C-alpha positions as CSV (number, residue, x, y, z in Angstrom):
1,M,126.9,129.8,80.3
2,A,128.0,128.5,76.9
3,K,131.3,127.4,78.5
4,E,129.5,125.5,81.2
5,K,127.2,123.8,78.7
6,K,130.2,122.8,76.6
7,M,132.0,121.4,79.7
8,A,128.8,119.4,80.6
9,I,128.6,117.9,77.1
10,E,132.3,117.0,77.2
11,K,131.9,115.4,80.5
12,K,129.0,113.3,79.2
13,V,131.1,112.3,76.1
14,A,134.1,111.3,78.3
15,R,131.8,109.3,80.6
16,A,130.4,107.5,77.6
17,K,133.9,106.7,76.3
18,N,134.9,105.4,79.8
19,V,132.2,102.8,79.6
20,A,132.9,101.9,76.0
21,N,133.9,98.4,77.1
22,Q,130.4,97.7,78.3
23,R,131.4,96.0,81.5
24,I,129.1,93.8,83.6
25,T,128.8,96.4,86.3
26,T,128.1,99.3,83.9
27,S,124.7,100.8,84.6
28,A,121.9,101.0,82.1
29,D,122.2,104.8,82.1
30,D,125.9,104.7,81.2
31,L,125.2,102.1,78.6
32,F,122.6,104.4,77.0
33,L,125.2,107.2,76.8
34,A,127.8,104.8,75.4
35,A,125.3,103.7,72.7
36,L,124.6,107.2,71.7
37,E,128.3,108.0,71.5
38,R,128.9,104.9,69.3
39,G,126.1,105.7,67.0
40,G,124.8,103.0,64.6
41,D,122.4,100.5,66.1
42,I,121.7,102.2,69.5
43,A,119.2,99.6,70.4
44,K,122.1,97.4,71.5
45,T,124.1,97.8,74.7
46,G,127.4,96.7,73.3
47,R,127.5,93.6,75.6
48,Y,126.6,90.0,74.7
49,L,124.4,87.2,75.9
50,M,125.8,83.7,75.7
51,T,123.1,81.0,75.7
52,F,124.3,77.5,76.5
53,K,122.9,74.2,75.1
54,E,120.4,72.4,77.3
55,G,122.1,70.8,80.3
56,A,125.4,72.5,79.5
57,V,125.5,75.2,82.2
58,D,128.5,73.8,84.1
59,A,130.4,73.1,80.8
60,G,129.6,76.7,79.8
61,S,131.0,78.1,83.0
62,R,134.2,76.1,82.4
63,F,134.2,77.3,78.8
64,L,134.3,80.9,80.0
65,Q,136.7,80.4,82.9
66,S,139.1,77.7,81.9
67,E,139.2,78.0,78.1
68,H,139.0,81.8,77.9
69,G,140.3,82.9,81.3
70,L,137.3,85.1,82.1
71,R,136.4,86.1,85.6
72,V,132.9,84.8,86.1
73,A,130.3,85.8,88.7
74,N,127.5,83.4,89.4
75,A,123.9,84.4,90.4
76,R,124.0,81.7,93.0
77,D,126.7,83.7,94.8
78,F,124.0,86.3,95.7
79,T,121.4,86.1,98.4
80,D,118.2,84.4,97.1
81,Q,119.9,84.4,93.7
82,A,119.0,88.1,93.3
83,V,121.9,89.5,91.3
84,S,123.3,92.9,92.1
85,F,125.2,94.0,89.0
86,E,127.0,96.7,91.0
87,Q,128.5,94.1,93.3
88,A,129.8,91.9,90.5
89,G,133.3,93.4,91.1
90,D,135.8,92.8,88.3
91,A,133.8,90.0,86.7
92,E,133.9,89.9,83.0
93,A,130.9,87.5,82.7
94,L,127.8,86.9,84.9
95,L,126.2,83.5,84.8
96,F,122.4,82.9,85.3
97,P,122.4,79.2,86.1
98,E,118.7,78.6,86.3
99,I,118.2,79.7,82.7
100,G,121.6,78.7,81.2
101,V,122.6,82.1,80.0
102,A,125.6,84.3,80.7
103,L,126.1,88.1,80.2
104,V,129.6,88.8,78.8
105,G,131.2,92.2,78.5
106,G,131.8,93.6,75.1
107,E,135.6,93.9,75.6
108,A,135.9,90.3,76.7
109,V,134.0,89.0,73.7
110,T,136.1,91.0,71.3
111,E,139.6,90.5,72.8
112,R,139.2,86.8,73.5
113,G,137.7,86.0,70.1
114,I,134.8,84.2,71.8
115,R,132.3,84.8,69.1
116,T,134.4,82.8,66.6
117,E,135.9,80.1,68.7
118,A,132.6,79.2,70.4
119,F,131.4,77.6,67.2
120,I,134.5,75.9,65.9
121,A,134.2,72.8,68.0
122,E,131.2,70.6,67.6
123,D,131.3,69.8,71.3
124,S,131.1,73.4,72.4
125,P,128.6,74.0,75.2
126,V,127.5,77.3,73.5
127,H,124.3,77.4,71.6
128,S,124.6,81.1,70.5
129,I,126.2,84.4,71.3
130,D,123.9,87.4,70.6
131,P,124.0,91.1,71.2
132,E,122.3,92.4,74.3
133,F,119.4,94.8,73.7
134,F,117.7,97.5,75.8
135,M,114.2,96.7,77.1
136,F,111.3,99.0,77.8
137,A,108.0,99.1,79.7
138,T,106.3,99.9,76.5
139,Q,107.6,98.9,73.1
140,I,108.2,102.3,71.7
141,N,110.8,103.1,69.0
142,S,114.1,102.3,70.6
143,S,116.1,105.0,68.7
144,D,113.7,107.8,69.7
145,Y,113.8,106.6,73.3
146,L,117.6,106.4,73.6
147,R,118.1,109.8,72.0
148,G,115.8,111.1,74.7
149,M,118.5,110.1,77.3
150,L,120.4,113.3,76.3
151,R,117.7,115.3,78.1
152,A,118.4,113.5,81.4
153,V,117.5,109.9,82.2
154,Q,115.1,110.6,85.1
155,T,112.9,113.0,83.0
156,I,112.5,110.9,79.9
157,Y,109.1,109.5,80.9
158,A,107.7,113.0,81.2
159,D,109.3,114.1,78.0
160,L,108.3,111.2,75.8
161,G,105.4,113.1,74.2
162,E,103.8,111.2,71.4
163,P,105.5,107.8,72.0
164,Q,104.0,107.9,75.5
165,Q,100.5,107.6,73.9
166,S,101.3,104.0,73.2
167,E,99.9,103.4,76.6
168,L,96.9,105.6,75.8
169,T,96.5,107.1,79.3
170,A,92.8,108.0,79.8
171,P,92.0,108.5,83.5
172,D,88.7,110.3,82.6
173,E,87.3,107.1,81.2
174,V,87.2,105.3,84.5
175,S,83.6,104.1,85.2
176,P,83.0,101.5,87.9
177,Q,80.9,98.6,86.7
178,A,77.5,97.8,88.2
179,L,78.8,94.6,89.7
180,G,81.6,96.5,91.4
181,V,84.4,95.2,89.2
182,T,86.3,96.5,86.2
183,W,85.2,95.5,82.7
184,G,88.3,93.4,82.3
185,L,87.6,91.3,85.4
186,A,84.0,90.8,84.4
187,A,85.0,89.7,80.8
188,C,87.4,87.2,82.3
189,K,84.7,85.8,84.6
190,V,86.8,86.6,87.7
191,P,84.0,87.6,90.1
192,S,82.3,84.2,89.8
193,S,85.6,82.2,90.5
194,N,85.9,80.4,93.8
195,F,89.7,80.9,93.8
196,D,91.8,83.8,95.1
197,G,95.4,82.7,94.4
198,N,96.1,81.7,98.0
199,E,99.7,80.4,98.4
200,I,100.5,80.9,94.7
201,K,103.7,82.8,94.0
202,V,103.3,85.4,91.3
203,A,106.4,87.3,90.1
204,V,105.8,90.7,88.4
205,L,109.0,91.8,86.6
206,D,108.5,95.5,85.9
207,T,109.3,98.9,87.3
208,G,108.8,97.8,90.9
209,F,105.8,98.6,93.1
210,D,104.6,101.3,95.5
211,L,105.2,99.4,98.7
212,G,103.2,101.9,100.7
213,H,100.1,101.7,98.6
214,P,97.2,101.5,101.2
215,E,95.2,98.9,99.3
216,F,98.0,96.4,99.6
217,A,98.6,96.8,103.4
218,G,99.3,93.5,105.0
219,R,100.0,91.6,101.8
220,S,102.9,89.2,101.4
221,F,105.7,90.7,99.3
222,V,109.1,89.5,98.3
223,T,111.0,92.3,96.6
224,K,114.3,92.5,94.7
225,T,115.9,95.1,92.5
226,F,118.1,94.4,89.5
227,V,118.6,97.9,88.3
228,G,120.5,99.6,91.2
229,Q,117.4,101.6,92.3
230,P,115.0,100.8,95.2
231,V,112.0,98.6,94.3
232,Q,109.8,101.6,95.2
233,D,108.0,102.4,91.9
234,L,108.4,106.0,90.7
235,H,107.2,105.2,87.2
236,G,103.7,103.7,87.7
237,H,103.8,100.8,85.2
238,G,104.8,98.2,87.7
239,T,102.3,99.2,90.3
240,H,99.5,99.1,87.6
241,T,100.4,95.7,86.3
242,T,100.8,94.2,89.8
243,G,97.4,95.7,90.8
244,T,95.6,93.8,88.0
245,A,97.3,90.5,88.6
246,C,97.3,90.6,92.4
247,G,95.3,93.5,93.6
248,P,92.7,93.6,96.4
249,Q,89.3,92.0,96.3
250,A,87.4,95.0,97.8
251,P,89.2,98.4,97.7
252,A,87.8,100.9,100.2
253,G,85.4,103.5,99.0
254,A,83.7,103.8,95.6
255,I,86.4,101.8,93.8
256,P,85.7,98.8,91.6
257,R,87.5,95.6,92.2
258,Y,90.5,95.6,89.9
259,G,92.7,92.8,91.2
260,I,92.5,89.1,90.4
261,G,94.7,87.0,92.7
262,F,94.0,89.0,95.8
263,R,95.7,86.4,98.1
264,T,98.7,85.6,96.0
265,Q,102.2,86.0,97.3
266,I,103.7,88.8,95.3
267,F,107.3,88.7,94.1
268,S,108.1,92.2,92.8
269,G,111.3,92.2,90.7
270,K,112.4,95.7,89.6
271,V,114.0,94.9,86.2
272,L,113.2,98.3,84.6
273,T,114.3,101.7,86.1
274,N,112.0,104.5,87.1
275,S,112.3,105.8,83.5
276,G,110.8,102.6,82.3
277,S,113.9,101.2,80.7
278,G,116.5,98.5,81.3
279,T,118.7,95.9,79.7
280,Q,118.1,92.4,78.6
281,A,120.5,91.1,81.2
282,Q,118.5,92.9,84.0
283,V,115.3,91.2,82.7
284,L,117.1,87.8,82.5
285,A,118.4,88.3,86.1
286,G,114.8,88.8,87.2
287,M,113.6,85.7,85.4
288,D,116.5,83.7,86.8
289,W,115.5,84.9,90.3
290,A,111.8,84.2,89.8
291,I,112.5,80.6,88.5
292,A,114.9,79.9,91.3
293,N,112.1,80.9,93.8
294,R,109.6,78.7,91.9
295,C,107.1,81.3,91.1
296,A,104.2,79.5,89.4
297,V,103.5,82.6,87.3
298,I,105.9,85.2,86.0
299,S,104.3,88.3,84.5
300,M,106.3,90.5,82.1
301,S,104.7,93.6,80.6
302,L,107.9,94.6,78.8
303,G,110.0,94.0,75.8
304,A,111.5,95.4,72.5
305,A,110.5,95.1,68.9
306,I,113.3,92.7,68.0
307,P,113.5,89.1,66.7
308,V,113.3,86.0,68.8
309,Q,116.1,86.0,71.4
310,P,117.8,82.6,72.2
311,S,118.3,83.8,75.8
312,Y,114.6,84.4,76.3
313,T,113.7,81.1,74.7
314,A,116.1,79.3,77.0
315,A,114.7,81.1,80.0
316,G,111.1,80.2,79.0
317,A,112.1,76.5,78.6
318,S,113.8,76.5,82.0
319,A,110.7,78.1,83.5
320,L,108.4,75.4,82.1
321,A,110.8,72.6,83.3
322,A,110.7,74.1,86.8
323,G,106.9,74.3,86.9
324,C,106.8,78.1,86.1
325,L,104.9,79.9,83.4
326,I,106.1,83.1,81.8
327,V,103.5,85.4,80.2
328,A,104.6,88.5,78.3
329,A,103.1,91.4,76.4
330,A,103.0,91.0,72.6
331,G,103.8,94.7,72.1
332,N,102.0,98.0,71.2
333,S,103.5,99.1,67.9
334,S,100.6,98.3,65.6
335,H,98.9,101.6,66.1
336,R,99.3,103.3,62.8
337,P,96.7,102.8,59.9
338,G,97.5,99.8,57.8
339,M,100.5,98.7,60.0
340,I,100.6,95.3,61.6
341,N,103.8,94.6,63.5
342,P,104.9,91.2,64.8
343,A,105.1,90.5,68.5
344,G,108.4,91.5,70.0
345,A,110.7,89.8,72.5
346,P,110.4,88.1,74.9
347,A,106.8,87.4,73.9
348,N,107.8,86.0,70.5
349,S,109.8,83.2,72.0
350,P,108.0,79.8,71.6
351,T,108.5,79.0,75.3
352,V,106.9,82.3,76.5
353,M,103.1,82.9,76.5
354,S,102.4,85.9,74.3
355,V,99.4,88.2,75.2
356,A,97.5,90.4,72.8
357,A,95.1,93.2,73.9
358,L,91.3,93.5,73.5
359,D,88.9,96.4,74.1
360,S,85.6,96.3,76.1
361,A,83.8,95.2,72.9
362,L,86.2,92.2,72.8
363,K,87.7,93.5,69.6
364,V,91.5,93.6,68.9
365,A,93.1,96.8,70.2
366,I,94.4,98.9,67.3
367,F,97.9,99.0,68.9
368,S,98.2,95.2,69.7
369,D,100.9,93.4,67.8
370,A,100.2,90.2,66.0
371,G,101.8,87.1,64.7
372,K,103.1,84.9,67.5
373,V,100.1,85.4,69.9
374,D,98.9,82.7,72.3
375,I,96.0,84.3,74.1
376,A,94.4,87.7,74.7
377,G,93.4,89.8,77.7
378,P,91.6,93.1,78.4
379,G,94.0,95.8,77.5
380,V,92.1,99.1,76.7
381,S,91.1,101.5,79.4
382,V,92.2,99.3,82.2
383,F,91.7,100.6,85.7
384,S,94.2,99.5,88.4
385,S,96.5,100.7,91.1
386,W,99.0,103.6,90.7
387,P,101.8,105.0,93.0
388,R,100.7,107.5,95.7
389,P,99.3,110.1,95.9
390,I,97.2,109.2,92.8
391,L,96.5,105.6,93.9
392,H,94.6,104.6,90.7
393,N,95.0,105.2,86.9
394,T,93.4,103.9,83.7
395,I,95.8,103.1,80.9
396,S,96.0,100.8,77.9
397,G,98.4,98.4,76.2
398,T,99.3,94.8,75.9
399,S,101.1,95.6,79.1
400,M,97.7,95.8,80.7
401,A,96.4,92.6,79.1
402,T,99.3,90.5,80.3
403,P,98.5,90.7,84.1
404,H,94.9,89.7,83.4
405,V,96.4,86.5,82.0
406,A,98.9,86.2,84.9
407,G,96.2,86.7,87.5
408,C,93.9,84.1,85.9
409,A,96.8,81.7,85.6
410,A,97.4,82.1,89.4
411,L,93.7,81.1,90.0
412,W,94.1,78.0,87.8
413,A,97.3,77.1,89.6
414,Q,95.5,77.2,92.9
415,S,92.6,75.1,91.6
416,N,94.9,72.1,90.8
417,A,98.4,71.5,92.0
418,G,99.1,69.6,88.8
419,L,98.6,72.8,86.7
420,R,102.1,74.0,86.6
421,G,104.4,75.0,83.7
422,A,103.3,73.5,80.4
423,A,100.1,72.1,81.9
424,L,99.1,75.5,83.1
425,R,99.7,77.0,79.7
426,A,97.6,74.3,78.1
427,K,94.7,74.9,80.5
428,L,94.7,78.6,79.8
429,I,94.5,78.0,76.1
430,A,91.9,75.2,76.4
431,T,89.6,77.3,78.5
432,A,89.9,80.7,76.6
433,K,86.8,82.2,75.2
434,H,86.8,81.8,71.4
435,L,86.7,85.0,69.4
436,Q,86.0,85.6,65.7
437,F,89.4,86.8,64.9
438,P,92.5,85.2,63.4
439,A,94.7,83.3,65.9
440,S,97.6,85.6,64.8
441,D,95.7,88.4,66.5
442,V,94.1,86.8,69.6
443,G,95.6,83.3,69.9
444,A,93.2,80.9,71.5
445,G,90.9,83.8,72.6
446,L,90.1,85.7,75.8
447,V,91.6,84.3,79.0
448,Q,89.0,83.0,81.5
449,A,89.2,82.4,85.2
450,P,88.4,79.0,86.7
């Protein structure tokens, strides 16, 4: 038994060394193992993200191919611009043209001296080259999460223990409201709205969705995966967030209404695996796809406790220019007494709408990160859809507040064709319910439906 265990460990180590070059096609799981083998800052994948200057995407592509001889794959070479990393072949870089960002393998950056040469010439098309980070469905401690990979990737979610409580799962707290709606929808004035999100495209970039959920039968879905796994959600996070933003108006049985845009067209992009993790490039690939498909609202209940990332800022700017609005969770790390943590990425980017969480008394949730916050939404004890056979669950987090904002944004977008991109963001801020808390905690206040 000891010999077999030793061989298994040696196999894992060898596997990690084999992917030490952090290629474009390397899976997130293998990148995790390589990060653990390297040691040091294991929040980074070992690959890099090159963000180009505004309007310099074509010049950036030439910079990679002609000046540095890299083999470059383009997202536009894939159907519906939905990148399959596994099918990138021997590419050393992958270009996301909608957002002006490219993923570059670690070996290519090191051997070609790109990090240095990119900034020598003033006319370089490159704005910055930054390390790629891992991303999570909940912004737990990255080091703890990655070390958990040693126990087996597909069982991490069950093994998270204390960090899992950042979502504060509390199914016993479910209590249907007298009006037949969840407290969050009531607080956002959704029941009285005359809008339903009809013909509005809403992209939810998360862990996927339970496509067989009975309460979504007959709904319009466009699904893509960016993580090498089927879109079918085996985690739960994506099904829950999608339910809040786009769920049904009248679920069968003694179930309160929990969905806002019940006639929206749902674009479900799986950018996080069934263990609730992924890479920054996978998230960017989903953003590139959603923007290319002109989704008016892009909901992202994910991130990492890291500084502002130029790639996310560029993606947010591209979204606004294309008439799309990205809303993202501020983060759940301010849950220890006396600790206030700043919003993480991508929410901390100036071009992305950052969402904080409130409880049913409209007070700031103890876990909600602060700082760069634009608006707030219901985020404590939120009842929504969940993968079969459970069907529903009640959990908490800025992850849950974000789809409340996304759903209300879809209703506003339906109310006026001119409310797109920056105009939609301005409308959400202008109509938010003012709260007696600092803007650094709640932004403009509680989101309201039209």
